[in-house]
MDTraj code that builds the backbone (N, CA, C; nanometers):
import mdtraj as md
import numpy as np

residues = "UNK UNK UNK UNK UNK UNK UNK UNK UNK UNK UNK UNK UNK UNK UNK UNK UNK UNK UNK UNK UNK UNK UNK UNK UNK UNK UNK UNK UNK UNK UNK UNK UNK UNK UNK UNK UNK UNK UNK UNK UNK UNK UNK UNK UNK UNK UNK UNK UNK UNK UNK UNK UNK UNK UNK UNK UNK UNK UNK UNK UNK UNK UNK UNK UNK UNK UNK UNK UNK UNK UNK UNK UNK UNK UNK UNK UNK UNK UNK UNK UNK UNK UNK UNK UNK UNK UNK UNK UNK UNK UNK UNK UNK UNK UNK UNK UNK UNK UNK UNK UNK UNK UNK UNK UNK UNK UNK UNK UNK UNK UNK UNK UNK UNK UNK UNK UNK UNK UNK UNK UNK UNK UNK UNK UNK UNK UNK UNK UNK UNK UNK UNK UNK UNK UNK UNK UNK UNK UNK UNK UNK UNK UNK UNK UNK UNK UNK UNK".split()
xyz = np.array([
    [-0.5724, 1.2577, -1.6077],
    [-0.5723, 1.1624, -1.4985],
    [-0.6371, 1.0331, -1.5470],
    [-0.5764, 0.9212, -1.5128],
    [-0.6309, 0.7925, -1.5556],
    [-0.7581, 0.7603, -1.4767],
    [-0.8402, 0.6752, -1.5342],
    [-0.9638, 0.6330, -1.4678],
    [-0.9326, 0.5610, -1.3367],
    [-0.8249, 0.4819, -1.3366],
    [-0.7864, 0.4095, -1.2151],
    [-0.7472, 0.5074, -1.1037],
    [-0.6705, 0.6094, -1.1381],
    [-0.6290, 0.7091, -1.0396],
    [-0.7487, 0.7875, -0.9885],
    [-0.8395, 0.8226, -1.0793],
    [-0.9601, 0.8955, -1.0395],
    [-1.0445, 0.8106, -0.9439],
    [-1.0588, 0.6803, -0.9729],
    [-1.1335, 0.5896, -0.8843],
    [-1.0684, 0.5799, -0.7475],
    [-0.9340, 0.5754, -0.7450],
    [-0.8618, 0.5680, -0.6181],
    [-0.8820, 0.6959, -0.5368],
    [-0.8706, 0.8102, -0.6011],
    [-0.8901, 0.9368, -0.5307],
    [-1.0323, 0.9486, -0.4769],
    [-1.1294, 0.9010, -0.5525],
    [-1.2674, 0.9040, -0.5076],
    [-1.2868, 0.8107, -0.3885],
    [-1.2261, 0.6920, -0.3919],
    [-1.2349, 0.5980, -0.2791],
    [-1.1745, 0.6600, -0.1537],
    [-1.0610, 0.7271, -0.1679],
    [-0.9957, 0.7906, -0.0529],
    [-1.0817, 0.9042, 0.0029],
    [-1.1400, 0.9833, -0.0839],
    [-1.2262, 1.0928, -0.0387],
    [-1.3508, 1.0381, 0.0308],
    [-1.4106, 0.9336, -0.0261],
    [-1.5284, 0.8722, 0.0353],
    [-1.4914, 0.8135, 0.1718],
    [-1.3756, 0.7494, 0.1804],
    [-1.3306, 0.6925, 0.3075],
    [-1.3092, 0.7994, 0.4138],
    [-1.2473, 0.9102, 0.3765],
    [-1.2255, 1.0202, 0.4719],
    [-1.3582, 1.0748, 0.5235],
    [-1.4527, 1.0952, 0.4310],
    [-1.5825, 1.1505, 0.4711],
    [-1.6595, 1.0512, 0.5574],
    [-1.6565, 0.9255, 0.5207],
    [-1.7260, 0.8244, 0.5997],
    [-1.6658, 0.8172, 0.7404],
    [-1.5317, 0.8199, 0.7496],
    [-1.4663, 0.8128, 0.8802],
    [-1.5007, 0.9358, 0.9649],
    [-1.5093, 1.0498, 0.9004],
    [-1.5461, 1.1730, 0.9725],
    [-1.6833, 1.1576, 1.0383],
    [-1.7731, 1.0886, 0.9714],
    [-1.9096, 1.0700, 1.0212],
    [-1.9263, 0.9438, 1.1067],
    [-1.8277, 0.8574, 1.1112],
    [-1.8362, 0.7255, 1.1757],
    [-1.7945, 0.7340, 1.3224],
    [-1.8881, 0.7673, 1.4066],
    [-1.8588, 0.7838, 1.5487],
    [-1.8213, 0.6518, 1.6149],
    [-1.8792, 0.5420, 1.5713],
    [-1.8502, 0.4121, 1.6320],
    [-1.7050, 0.3720, 1.6103],
    [-1.6577, 0.3777, 1.4868],
    [-1.5183, 0.3399, 1.4597],
    [-1.4217, 0.4314, 1.5337],
    [-1.4506, 0.5582, 1.5383],
    [-1.3621, 0.6508, 1.6105],
    [-1.3646, 0.6214, 1.7606],
    [-1.4826, 0.5927, 1.8166],
    [-1.4951, 0.5619, 1.9591],
    [-1.4144, 0.4375, 1.9962],
    [-1.4184, 0.3362, 1.9097],
    [-1.3453, 0.2114, 1.9356],
    [-1.2004, 0.2179, 1.8893],
    [-1.1609, 0.3322, 1.8368],
    [-1.0248, 0.3540, 1.7851],
    [-0.9911, 0.2554, 1.6729],
    [-1.0911, 0.2275, 1.5902],
    [-1.0692, 0.1463, 1.4706],
    [-1.0104, 0.2390, 1.3650],
    [-0.8937, 0.2039, 1.3163],
    [-0.8243, 0.2881, 1.2185],
    [-0.8527, 0.2400, 1.0771],
    [-0.8746, 0.3342, 0.9890],
    [-0.8839, 0.3046, 0.8459],
    [-0.7427, 0.3154, 0.7908],
    [-0.6786, 0.2022, 0.7677],
    [-0.5393, 0.1999, 0.7242],
    [-0.5224, 0.2128, 0.5731],
    [-0.6185, 0.1595, 0.4979],
    [-0.6083, 0.1645, 0.3513],
    [-0.7462, 0.1476, 0.2910],
    [-0.7703, 0.2188, 0.1840],
    [-0.8953, 0.2035, 0.1102],
    [-0.8658, 0.2154, -0.0385],
    [-0.9295, 0.1294, -0.1154],
    [-0.9240, 0.1323, -0.2614],
    [-1.0640, 0.0962, -0.3100],
    [-1.0935, 0.1139, -0.4360],
    [-1.2250, 0.0719, -0.4847],
    [-1.2478, -0.0777, -0.4561],
    [-1.3512, -0.1061, -0.3762],
    [-1.3852, -0.2449, -0.3427],
    [-1.2984, -0.3077, -0.2357],
    [-1.2207, -0.2272, -0.1627],
    [-1.1244, -0.2812, -0.0650],
    [-1.1079, -0.1845, 0.0510],
    [-1.0971, -0.2405, 0.1716],
    [-1.0626, -0.1595, 0.2883],
    [-0.9868, -0.2454, 0.3881],
    [-0.8882, -0.1824, 0.4525],
    [-0.8130, -0.2496, 0.5596],
    [-0.8240, -0.1621, 0.6837],
    [-0.8724, -0.2232, 0.7936],
    [-0.8933, -0.1508, 0.9181],
    [-0.8311, -0.2295, 1.0325],
    [-0.7927, -0.1593, 1.1387],
    [-0.7278, -0.2252, 1.2518],
    [-0.7820, -0.1717, 1.3835],
    [-0.7789, -0.2596, 1.4851],
    [-0.8284, -0.2247, 1.6178],
    [-0.7458, -0.2997, 1.7219],
    [-0.7058, -0.2289, 1.8257],
    [-0.6374, -0.2932, 1.9380],
    [-0.7426, -0.3392, 2.0383],
    [-0.7319, -0.4646, 2.0810],
    [-0.8237, -0.5204, 2.1796],
    [-0.7804, -0.4688, 2.3171],
    [-0.8706, -0.3973, 2.3839],
    [-0.8420, -0.3436, 2.5167],
    [-0.9033, -0.4339, 2.6235],
    [-0.8655, -0.4111, 2.7482],
    [-0.9207, -0.4881, 2.8612],
    [-1.0728, -0.4726, 2.8682],
    [-1.1245, -0.3579, 2.8263],
    [-1.2690, -0.3341, 2.8302],
    [-1.3450, -0.4147, 2.7252],
    [-1.2747, -0.4803, 2.6340],
    [-1.3382, -0.5596, 2.5288],
    [-1.3390, -0.7088, 2.5599],
    [-1.2893, -0.7462, 2.6773],
    [-1.2762, -0.8869, 2.7146],
    [-1.4046, -0.9347, 2.7814],
    [-1.4503, -1.0540, 2.7434],
    [-1.5724, -1.1109, 2.8003],
    [-1.5433, -1.1946, 2.9249],
    [-1.6438, -1.2647, 2.9735],
    [-1.6311, -1.3459, 3.0943],
    [-1.5405, -1.4669, 3.0797],
    [-1.5000, -1.4989, 2.9580],
    [-1.4068, -1.6098, 2.9344],
    [-1.2635, -1.5603, 2.9184],
    [-1.2420, -1.4295, 2.9352],
    [-1.1079, -1.3746, 2.9263],
    [-1.0578, -1.3531, 2.7851],
    [-1.1504, -1.3527, 2.6873],
    [-1.1120, -1.3290, 2.5480],
    [-1.1966, -1.2158, 2.4906],
    [-1.1534, -1.1646, 2.3787],
    [-1.2259, -1.0548, 2.3158],
    [-1.3699, -1.0964, 2.2857],
    [-1.4623, -1.0133, 2.3266],
    [-1.6043, -1.0382, 2.2992],
    [-1.6261, -1.0418, 2.1478],
    [-1.6997, -1.1392, 2.1012],
    [-1.7253, -1.1540, 1.9582],
    [-1.7911, -1.0330, 1.8947],
    [-1.8660, -0.9574, 1.9725],
    [-1.9305, -0.8383, 1.9188],
    [-1.8313, -0.7328, 1.8717],
    [-1.7171, -0.7247, 1.9394],
    [-1.6150, -0.6288, 1.8966],
    [-1.5461, -0.6759, 1.7689],
    [-1.5228, -0.8065, 1.7591],
    [-1.4646, -0.8613, 1.6361],
    [-1.5615, -0.8400, 1.5206],
    [-1.6895, -0.8647, 1.5461],
    [-1.7920, -0.8423, 1.4447],
    [-1.7936, -0.6956, 1.4024],
    [-1.7855, -0.6042, 1.4976],
    [-1.7886, -0.4610, 1.4658],
    [-1.6708, -0.4217, 1.3776],
    [-1.5521, -0.4726, 1.4088],
    [-1.4356, -0.4446, 1.3243],
    [-1.4589, -0.4962, 1.1827],
    [-1.5026, -0.6210, 1.1702],
    [-1.5277, -0.6796, 1.0376],
    [-1.6382, -0.6030, 0.9646],
    [-1.7431, -0.5668, 1.0354],
    [-1.8543, -0.4933, 0.9762],
    [-1.8092, -0.3556, 0.9278],
    [-1.7184, -0.2937, 1.0016],
    [-1.6656, -0.1646, 0.9580],
    [-1.5856, -0.1787, 0.8287],
    [-1.4991, -0.2812, 0.8206],
    [-1.4237, -0.3031, 0.6967],
    [-1.5189, -0.3316, 0.5809],
    [-1.6246, -0.4041, 0.6076],
    [-1.7284, -0.4294, 0.5068],
    [-1.7903, -0.2973, 0.4610],
    [-1.8277, -0.2130, 0.5560],
    [-1.8925, -0.0859, 0.5222],
    [-1.8029, 0.0024, 0.4360],
    [-1.6763, 0.0112, 0.4729],
    [-1.5852, 0.0956, 0.3952],
    [-1.5590, 0.0359, 0.2573],
    [-1.5499, -0.0954, 0.2504],
    [-1.5294, -0.1612, 0.1207],
    [-1.6455, -0.1328, 0.0256],
    [-1.7665, -0.1509, 0.0741],
    [-1.8811, -0.1374, -0.0164],
    [-1.9202, 0.0074, -0.0419],
    [-1.8701, 0.1013, 0.0368],
    [-1.8954, 0.2421, 0.0108],
    [-1.7797, 0.3092, -0.0619],
    [-1.6758, 0.2337, -0.0929],
    [-1.5548, 0.2900, -0.1538],
    [-1.5754, 0.3384, -0.2973],
    [-1.6864, 0.3005, -0.3588],
    [-1.7178, 0.3485, -0.4935],
    [-1.7942, 0.4814, -0.4889],
    [-1.8152, 0.5316, -0.3654],
    [-1.8850, 0.6580, -0.3426],
    [-2.0339, 0.6510, -0.3741],
    [-2.0894, 0.5331, -0.3697],
    [-2.2349, 0.5162, -0.3774],
    [-2.2783, 0.4657, -0.2403],
    [-2.3728, 0.5347, -0.1779],
    [-2.4182, 0.4919, -0.0462],
    [-2.4659, 0.3474, -0.0523],
    [-2.4122, 0.2656, 0.0374],
    [-2.4479, 0.1245, 0.0431],
    [-2.4656, 0.0843, 0.1892],
    [-2.5619, -0.0022, 0.2127],
    [-2.5894, -0.0536, 0.3469],
    [-2.5897, -0.2058, 0.3417],
    [-2.5818, -0.2665, 0.4575],
    [-2.5832, -0.4129, 0.4656],
    [-2.7241, -0.4647, 0.4434],
    [-2.7348, -0.5699, 0.3643],
    [-2.8625, -0.6406, 0.3515],
    [-2.8546, -0.7752, 0.4225],
    [-2.7366, -0.8145, 0.4635],
    [-2.7180, -0.9372, 0.5399],
    [-2.5703, -0.9654, 0.5580],
    [-2.5391, -1.0428, 0.6603],
    [-2.3996, -1.0804, 0.6828],
    [-2.3924, -1.2005, 0.7757],
    [-2.2794, -1.2693, 0.7691],
    [-2.2515, -1.3816, 0.8573],
    [-2.1068, -1.3717, 0.9030],
    [-2.0788, -1.4336, 1.0163],
    [-1.9417, -1.4366, 1.0656],
    [-1.9139, -1.5749, 1.1228],
    [-1.7935, -1.6200, 1.1010],
    [-1.7448, -1.7446, 1.1598],
    [-1.6245, -1.7095, 1.2457],
    [-1.6336, -1.7424, 1.3751],
    [-1.5214, -1.7187, 1.4661],
    [-1.4326, -1.8417, 1.4640],
    [-1.3050, -1.8221, 1.4364],
    [-1.2134, -1.9339, 1.4188],
    [-1.1148, -1.9506, 1.5330],
    [-1.0802, -1.8407, 1.6000],
    [-0.9846, -1.8453, 1.7109],
    [-1.0117, -1.7247, 1.8007],
    [-0.9781, -1.7361, 1.9278],
    [-1.0007, -1.6222, 2.0175],
    [-0.8952, -1.5144, 1.9992],
    [-0.9355, -1.3933, 2.0319],
    [-0.8422, -1.2805, 2.0392],
    [-0.8318, -1.2413, 2.1859],
    [-0.7170, -1.1877, 2.2231],
    [-0.6896, -1.1540, 2.3628],
    [-0.6676, -1.0045, 2.3779],
    [-0.6809, -0.9562, 2.5009],
    [-0.6476, -0.8171, 2.5299],
    [-0.5028, -0.7931, 2.4880],
    [-0.4791, -0.6824, 2.4216],
    [-0.3464, -0.6482, 2.3725],
    [-0.3247, -0.6853, 2.2270],
    [-0.4069, -0.7760, 2.1744],
    [-0.3949, -0.8116, 2.0325],
    [-0.4330, -0.6923, 1.9454],
    [-0.3692, -0.6831, 1.8307],
    [-0.4075, -0.5861, 1.7294],
    [-0.4697, -0.6662, 1.6152],
    [-0.5976, -0.6428, 1.5942],
    [-0.6714, -0.7150, 1.4905],
    [-0.6790, -0.6307, 1.3645],
    [-0.6590, -0.6956, 1.2519],
    [-0.6703, -0.6294, 1.1220],
    [-0.7778, -0.6996, 1.0417],
    [-0.8689, -0.6204, 0.9869],
    [-0.9762, -0.6718, 0.9020],
    [-0.9540, -0.6212, 0.7604],
    [-0.9490, -0.7132, 0.6667],
    [-0.9349, -0.6776, 0.5255],
    [-1.0634, -0.7158, 0.4545],
    [-1.1277, -0.6151, 0.3963],
    [-1.2516, -0.6359, 0.3231],
    [-1.2268, -0.6260, 0.1743],
    [-1.2755, -0.7275, 0.1012],
    [-1.2570, -0.7299, -0.0439],
    [-1.3876, -0.7619, -0.1148],
    [-1.4120, -0.6845, -0.2188],
    [-1.5302, -0.7041, -0.3017],
    [-1.5154, -0.8323, -0.3821],
    [-1.6171, -0.9172, -0.3772],
    [-1.6166, -1.0416, -0.4546],
    [-1.7077, -1.0333, -0.5757],
    [-1.8153, -0.9560, -0.5639],
    [-1.9094, -0.9400, -0.6751],
    [-1.9833, -0.8082, -0.6580],
    [-2.0097, -0.7422, -0.7688],
    [-2.0879, -0.6197, -0.7684],
    [-2.1693, -0.6189, -0.8963],
    [-2.2997, -0.6235, -0.8800],
    [-2.3903, -0.6258, -0.9949],
    [-2.5122, -0.5408, -0.9617],
    [-2.5342, -0.4386, -1.0428],
    [-2.6465, -0.3496, -1.0164],
    [-2.6304, -0.2823, -0.8818],
    [-2.7282, -0.3006, -0.7952],
    [-2.7254, -0.2371, -0.6626],
    [-2.6801, -0.3318, -0.5522],
    [-2.6368, -0.4525, -0.5879],
    [-2.5994, -0.5529, -0.4877],
    [-2.4528, -0.5895, -0.4968],
    [-2.3929, -0.6148, -0.3816],
    [-2.2535, -0.6559, -0.3777],
    [-2.2309, -0.7633, -0.2724],
    [-2.1234, -0.8378, -0.2892],
    [-2.0821, -0.9389, -0.1914],
    [-1.9367, -0.9098, -0.1553],
    [-1.9086, -0.9097, -0.0244],
    [-1.7768, -0.8740, 0.0276],
    [-1.7320, -0.9764, 0.1300],
    [-1.6071, -1.0176, 0.1211],
    [-1.5472, -1.1065, 0.2200],
    [-1.4484, -1.0272, 0.3038],
    [-1.4556, -1.0489, 0.4344],
    [-1.3675, -0.9809, 0.5285],
    [-1.2976, -1.0875, 0.6119],
    [-1.1656, -1.0770, 0.6168],
    [-1.0858, -1.1681, 0.6976],
    [-1.0247, -1.0883, 0.8114],
    [-1.0377, -1.1411, 0.9331],
    [-0.9809, -1.0760, 1.0516],
    [-0.8647, -1.1613, 1.1000],
    [-0.7492, -1.0981, 1.1148],
    [-0.6292, -1.1659, 1.1655],
    [-0.5699, -1.0856, 1.2804],
    [-0.4920, -1.1551, 1.3656],
    [-0.4216, -1.0836, 1.4720],
    [-0.2836, -1.0403, 1.4242],
    [-0.2067, -0.9807, 1.5119],
    [-0.0756, -0.9263, 1.4765],
    [0.0238, -1.0346, 1.4346],
    [-0.0027, -1.1596, 1.4690],
    [0.0847, -1.2705, 1.4293],
    [0.0394, -1.3363, 1.2994],
    [-0.0673, -1.2828, 1.2398],
    [-0.1197, -1.3389, 1.1162],
    [-0.2177, -1.4531, 1.1378],
    [-0.2509, -1.4820, 1.2628],
    [-0.3460, -1.5895, 1.2910],
    [-0.4866, -1.5446, 1.2525],
    [-0.5557, -1.6296, 1.1784],
    [-0.6914, -1.5983, 1.1341],
    [-0.7870, -1.6108, 1.2525],
    [-0.8575, -1.5024, 1.2814],
    [-0.9493, -1.4956, 1.3949],
    [-1.0945, -1.5163, 1.3515],
    [-1.1328, -1.4590, 1.2379],
    [-1.2723, -1.4682, 1.1928],
    [-1.2820, -1.4457, 1.0428],
    [-1.3877, -1.5015, 0.9859],
    [-1.4246, -1.4785, 0.8461],
    [-1.5669, -1.4248, 0.8441],
    [-1.5871, -1.3175, 0.7690],
    [-1.7146, -1.2461, 0.7640],
    [-1.7515, -1.2303, 0.6174],
    [-1.8781, -1.2513, 0.5853],
    [-1.9274, -1.2231, 0.4499],
    [-2.0460, -1.1297, 0.4616],
    [-2.0382, -1.0202, 0.3864],
    [-2.1464, -0.9234, 0.3873],
    [-2.2057, -0.9045, 0.2497],
    [-2.3345, -0.8811, 0.2490],
    [-2.4065, -0.8489, 0.1256],
    [-2.4524, -0.7052, 0.1367],
    [-2.4234, -0.6264, 0.0334],
    [-2.4577, -0.4847, 0.0365],
    [-2.5716, -0.4538, -0.0601],
    [-2.6375, -0.3440, -0.0312],
    [-2.7427, -0.2927, -0.1184],
    [-2.7218, -0.1419, -0.1306],
    [-2.7112, -0.0941, -0.2530],
    [-2.6933, 0.0499, -0.2757],
    [-2.8257, 0.1220, -0.2567],
    [-2.8135, 0.2363, -0.1912],
    [-2.9299, 0.3237, -0.1708],
    [-2.8964, 0.4581, -0.2353],
    [-2.9864, 0.5499, -0.2324],
    [-2.9653, 0.6799, -0.2958],
    [-2.8545, 0.7579, -0.2277],
    [-2.7819, 0.8349, -0.3047],
    [-2.6860, 0.9295, -0.2511],
    [-2.5408, 0.8880, -0.2652],
    [-2.4539, 0.9840, -0.2356],
    [-2.3100, 0.9667, -0.2409],
    [-2.2501, 1.0273, -0.1148],
    [-2.1315, 0.9826, -0.0804],
    [-2.0617, 1.0387, 0.0362],
    [-1.9994, 1.1736, 0.0033],
    [-1.9392, 1.1853, -0.1126],
    [-1.8752, 1.3100, -0.1542],
    [-1.9152, 1.3408, -0.2979],
    [-1.9079, 1.4669, -0.3313],
    [-1.9330, 1.5055, -0.4703],
    [-1.8040, 1.4838, -0.5478],
    [-1.8072, 1.4010, -0.6521],
    [-1.6841, 1.3767, -0.7305],
    [-1.6296, 1.5048, -0.7915],
    [-1.4963, 1.5172, -0.7976],
    [-1.4316, 1.6312, -0.8597],
    [-1.4701, 1.6401, -1.0070],
    [-1.4928, 1.7589, -1.0533],
    [-1.5247, 1.7800, -1.1942],
    [-1.6734, 1.7739, -1.2240],
    [-1.7534, 1.7452, -1.1228],
    [-1.8993, 1.7412, -1.1441],
    [-1.9623, 1.8740, -1.1118],
])
top = md.Topology()
chain = top.add_chain()
for i, resn in enumerate(residues, 1):
    res = top.add_residue(resn, chain, resSeq=i)
    for name in ("N", "CA", "C"):
        top.add_atom(name, md.element.get_by_symbol(name[0]), res)
traj = md.Trajectory(xyz[None], top)
């Protein structure tokens, strides 16, 4: 088996285990659509219960979707990682019925620290938000790698 294939299988196993334990994403029906080493794509449908007093999706739900894609991206190497900081820029409103997709991509990984950019778009491809997260690796792994 190639190293690339082994890394992909490990990312998929880590993603499955993380999703099994991720009560928040399951509660909000955030789907893990794709995971690769340093990458995750997740989607969430905006429901009427997610709309704020201005009639648009509450920013906290958009943040949660982006934060979830960040978490899966930085844990895709099967090393436990947590956020050490993050920022979000809201660019356009989302509405009830929209399907939002967050794509998280690793920009840098050095030692125990990583930087990840997450872009949130709606079903029409309109950019809704940009999120940047900084990760810090802590002890442990999500799954035991095969062959160990």
